[in-house]
C-alpha positions in Angstrom: 80.1 121.2 72.4 77.2 120.0 73.5 75.1 122.6 74.9 74.7 122.5 79.0 71.1 121.5 78.9 70.0 124.1 81.2 72.6 124.1 83.6 75.1 126.2 84.1 79.1 124.5 84.7 80.3 125.4 88.0 83.5 125.1 89.8 83.2 123.5 93.3 85.2 123.1 96.4 86.9 120.2 96.9 88.2 118.8 100.4 91.0 117.1 100.4 90.0 113.0 101.6 93.3 112.5 102.7 94.2 115.5 104.5 91.0 117.1 105.4 91.8 119.9 104.4 89.8 122.6 102.1 91.6 123.0 98.8 90.0 125.0 96.0 87.2 127.7 96.8 85.0 128.4 93.7 86.7 130.4 91.4 85.6 131.6 87.8 86.6 130.1 84.8 89.0 132.9 83.3 90.9 132.3 86.6 94.4 131.7 85.5 96.0 131.8 89.1 97.3 135.5 88.4 99.1 137.1 85.8 102.4 135.7 84.7 101.4 132.0 86.2 103.3 129.5 85.0 100.4 126.3 84.4 103.2 123.4 84.4 103.4 121.3 87.7 105.6 118.9 88.0 106.4 116.3 85.8 105.7 118.3 82.9 102.5 118.4 82.8 100.7 121.4 81.2 97.6 121.9 83.4 94.9 124.2 81.8 94.9 126.7 84.9 98.3 127.3 86.8 98.0 126.0 90.4 95.2 123.7 90.3 94.2 120.2 88.6 90.8 121.1 87.2 88.0 117.9 87.7 85.7 117.6 85.7 82.4 115.4 87.1 78.8 115.4 86.9 77.2 115.7 90.4 75.7 113.9 92.3 77.1 110.5 91.9 77.5 109.1 95.1 79.9 107.6 96.1 82.5 108.6 93.6 81.5 111.9 93.9 79.0 114.3 95.2 78.3 117.7 97.5 78.4 116.8 101.4 78.1 119.9 103.9 78.8 122.0 100.9 82.1 120.4 99.6 82.4 117.9 96.8 84.0 114.7 98.0 83.9 111.2 97.4 86.4 108.3 95.9 86.8 109.9 93.0 87.4 112.9 94.6 90.0 111.1 96.5 91.9 109.1 94.3 92.5 112.3 92.3 93.6 114.4 95.0 96.3 112.0 95.3 96.9 113.1 91.0 97.2 117.1 92.7 99.6 116.3 95.7 101.5 114.8 93.1 101.9 117.3 91.1 102.2 119.8 93.6 98.6 121.8 93.1 95.3 121.9 94.4 92.1 119.8 92.8 89.2 122.0 91.6 86.5 120.3 90.2 83.6 121.7 87.4 80.5 120.0 87.5 79.5 119.7 83.8 76.6 117.4 81.8 77.8 113.9 81.8 77.3 113.8 78.3 80.5 116.3 77.3 82.7 112.7 79.2 81.5 110.8 76.0 83.1 113.3 73.3 85.7 114.9 75.2 84.5 118.5 74.4 85.8 120.0 78.1 88.7 118.4 77.5 89.6 119.6 74.7 87.9 123.1 75.1 90.9 123.6 78.0 88.3 123.7 80.8 89.6 120.8 82.5 92.7 118.8 82.8 91.0 115.2 83.2 87.1 113.8 83.7 86.4 111.5 86.6 82.9 110.6 86.8 82.5 106.8 87.8 83.0 106.4 84.1 82.9 103.0 82.4 86.0 102.3 79.9 84.5 101.7 76.6 86.2 101.5 72.7 84.0 103.8 71.2 85.0 106.1 74.1 88.7 105.6 73.6 88.3 107.3 70.1 87.9 110.8 72.1 89.7 111.0 75.4 92.5 108.8 76.7 91.9 106.8 79.7 93.9 105.9 82.5 94.6 102.4 84.3 91.6 101.0 85.3 91.0 101.8 89.1 87.3 99.9 89.7 85.7 97.1 88.8 81.9 97.8 88.4 78.4 95.5 88.2 75.4 97.0 87.7 72.4 96.6 89.8 68.7 95.8 89.4 67.0 97.8 92.2 63.6 97.6 91.9 60.3 98.2 94.3 59.1 95.9 96.8 55.5 96.1 95.0 56.2 95.7 91.7 56.3 92.0 92.3 59.7 91.5 89.9 62.8 88.9 90.8 65.0 89.7 87.8 65.8 91.9 84.9 64.4 89.1 82.7 61.1 89.4 85.1 60.9 93.2 84.5 60.6 92.7 80.8 58.1 89.4 81.6 55.7 91.8 83.4 56.6 95.2 81.4 57.3 96.8 84.3 58.7 100.2 83.4 62.3 100.5 83.8 64.6 103.7 84.0 68.6 104.2 83.8 70.5 107.2 83.5 71.1 108.8 80.8 74.3 108.1 77.9 75.4 105.4 80.7 76.5 102.1 80.5 73.5 100.6 82.0 71.2 102.3 79.7 73.2 101.3 77.0 73.1 97.6 78.3 69.3 97.5 79.1 68.5 98.9 75.3 70.3 95.8 73.8 68.1 93.5 76.0 65.1 95.3 74.2 64.2 97.7 76.9 62.5 101.5 75.9 63.8 102.5 79.6 63.0 106.1 81.3 66.3 108.3 80.8 66.9 110.3 83.9 69.8 113.3 83.5 71.3 112.3 86.9 71.9 109.6 89.9 69.6 111.6 91.8 66.8 111.5 89.8 66.7 108.3 88.9 66.2 107.3 92.4 63.5 110.4 92.4 61.8 108.4 89.7 61.5 105.5 91.5 60.5 107.1 94.6 57.5 109.2 92.8 56.6 105.5 91.0 57.4 107.5 87.6 58.9 104.0 86.9 59.1 101.2 89.3 62.4 99.4 88.4 66.2 100.6 87.7 69.0 99.7 86.3 72.3 101.8 87.5 75.8 100.7 89.4 76.0 98.8 91.8 77.8 101.1 94.3 75.4 103.9 93.6 72.9 101.7 94.8 74.6 100.2 97.5 74.9 104.1 98.6 71.0 104.5 98.3 70.2 101.7 100.7 71.7 103.1 103.5 69.1 104.7 104.1 66.5 103.1 105.4 63.8 104.2 104.2 65.0 103.3 100.9 65.6 100.0 102.0 61.8 99.2 103.6 60.5 100.4 99.9 63.3 98.8 97.4 65.4 96.2 97.0 68.1 94.3 94.4 66.7 91.7 92.9 69.7 91.6 89.9 73.1 92.1 90.1 74.4 92.1 86.4 78.4 91.3 85.8 79.1 93.5 82.5 82.6 93.1 82.3 83.0 97.0 83.1 86.3 99.3 84.5 86.3 103.0 85.4 88.5 105.3 84.9 89.8 108.6 84.8 90.1 110.5 81.0 92.1 113.3 79.6 92.3 114.9 76.1 93.9 112.2 73.9 98.0 112.6 73.7 97.6 114.1 77.0 100.7 111.2 77.9 102.2 113.3 80.9 99.4 113.6 82.9 97.9 110.0 82.0 101.5 108.8 83.3 100.7 110.9 86.4 97.3 110.0 87.0 98.1 105.9 86.7 101.3 106.5 89.1 99.0 107.6 91.3 96.5 105.2 90.9 99.2 102.2 90.9 100.9 103.9 94.3 97.6 104.1 96.2 96.8 100.6 95.7 100.9 99.7 96.8 100.6 101.2 99.9 96.9 101.0 101.1 95.7 104.2 100.4 93.6 102.4 97.9 92.3 100.2 100.3 91.4 102.9 103.2 89.6 104.9 101.0 87.8 101.8 98.9 86.2 101.5 102.6 85.8 105.2 103.7 83.6 105.2 100.3 82.3 102.3 99.4 82.4 99.4 101.6 84.3 96.1 102.8 87.2 95.5 100.2 88.3 92.8 98.3 91.5 92.5 96.7 89.3 91.6 93.8 87.9 95.3 93.6 91.0 96.8 92.8 92.1 95.8 89.1 95.5 95.9 88.3 97.1 97.5 85.0 96.8 94.6 83.1 
C-alpha cells in the first residue's frame, strides 16, 4: 500500500442526491456496524462493513465528488447512492490518495468496497481492479491564462508556456506523451490554484471539471478553454478483482439509471446540458 502522502484518510458524511437524506455520519475505520452484524447485502454482495457500502474517492473533484456544505456530493456520489439503495444499505465515503486507485490498494486491504473518482478505464488499470460498464465519456480541456497568448496545446508547447496537470491522471499521461514535462499537482483544487497564482499558465484536466470552474465569474474572467482533446476516455467505477457480485450490482444500477431517466436527471444536475451521446452503452 502506498503511504497517504501526509494526508489522513477520512470517512465522510454523504448526501443522497436522489432522496435528499443524510445517509451516513462519520465513523471509524474499525466500525463494523455492531457485533455479529451481517456483512452480506442483497444479491449476496459481501461488504467491508455491515450496513454500508464504503466508497473510496479522492477529494475534491467537482462535479463528480466534492464537499458542499460539509457533505460529499456530486455525480459519482449520486450514481453510487443508487447502487447502495439496490443493496439495501447506506453509502459512506473514504477520502484517499488518488494513486491508490490505480493499484487497488484500498480495495485489496478491505478498506473500501468500490472506488469512484472520475477514473478513466485503461488496460493498465484493469490489471489491478475490475471496472464497471462505462458511465461517462470524457475529454481533456486545455485551460489557459488569457494573458498567456496561446490558442491551443500545440501553441503551449511552441511558446514554452508552463503547463500543469493533476498527478497520476490520464491528462498528465497524455501531455507527457506529447513531449511536455508538466508540473504535477496533487488535486484538482491545487491545479486551479496553481493557475490562479501564476505557478503555471496553462493546465490540462478533464473538461467537466473545467466547466465547473468557469461557472465562477472571477475564474471565467481570467481563464479560457483554448483546446478540447478527444482522447477517447470513458469513466468507470472499480471493485477488487474477482468481486463479480458487486460489479454486477454496479452495472445494473448504471444501466437502470440510463433506462429510466435517472441518469439524465443527475447529469443535468451535476454536469450540464444532456445529450444521449454522453451516456455510453455497455458495449
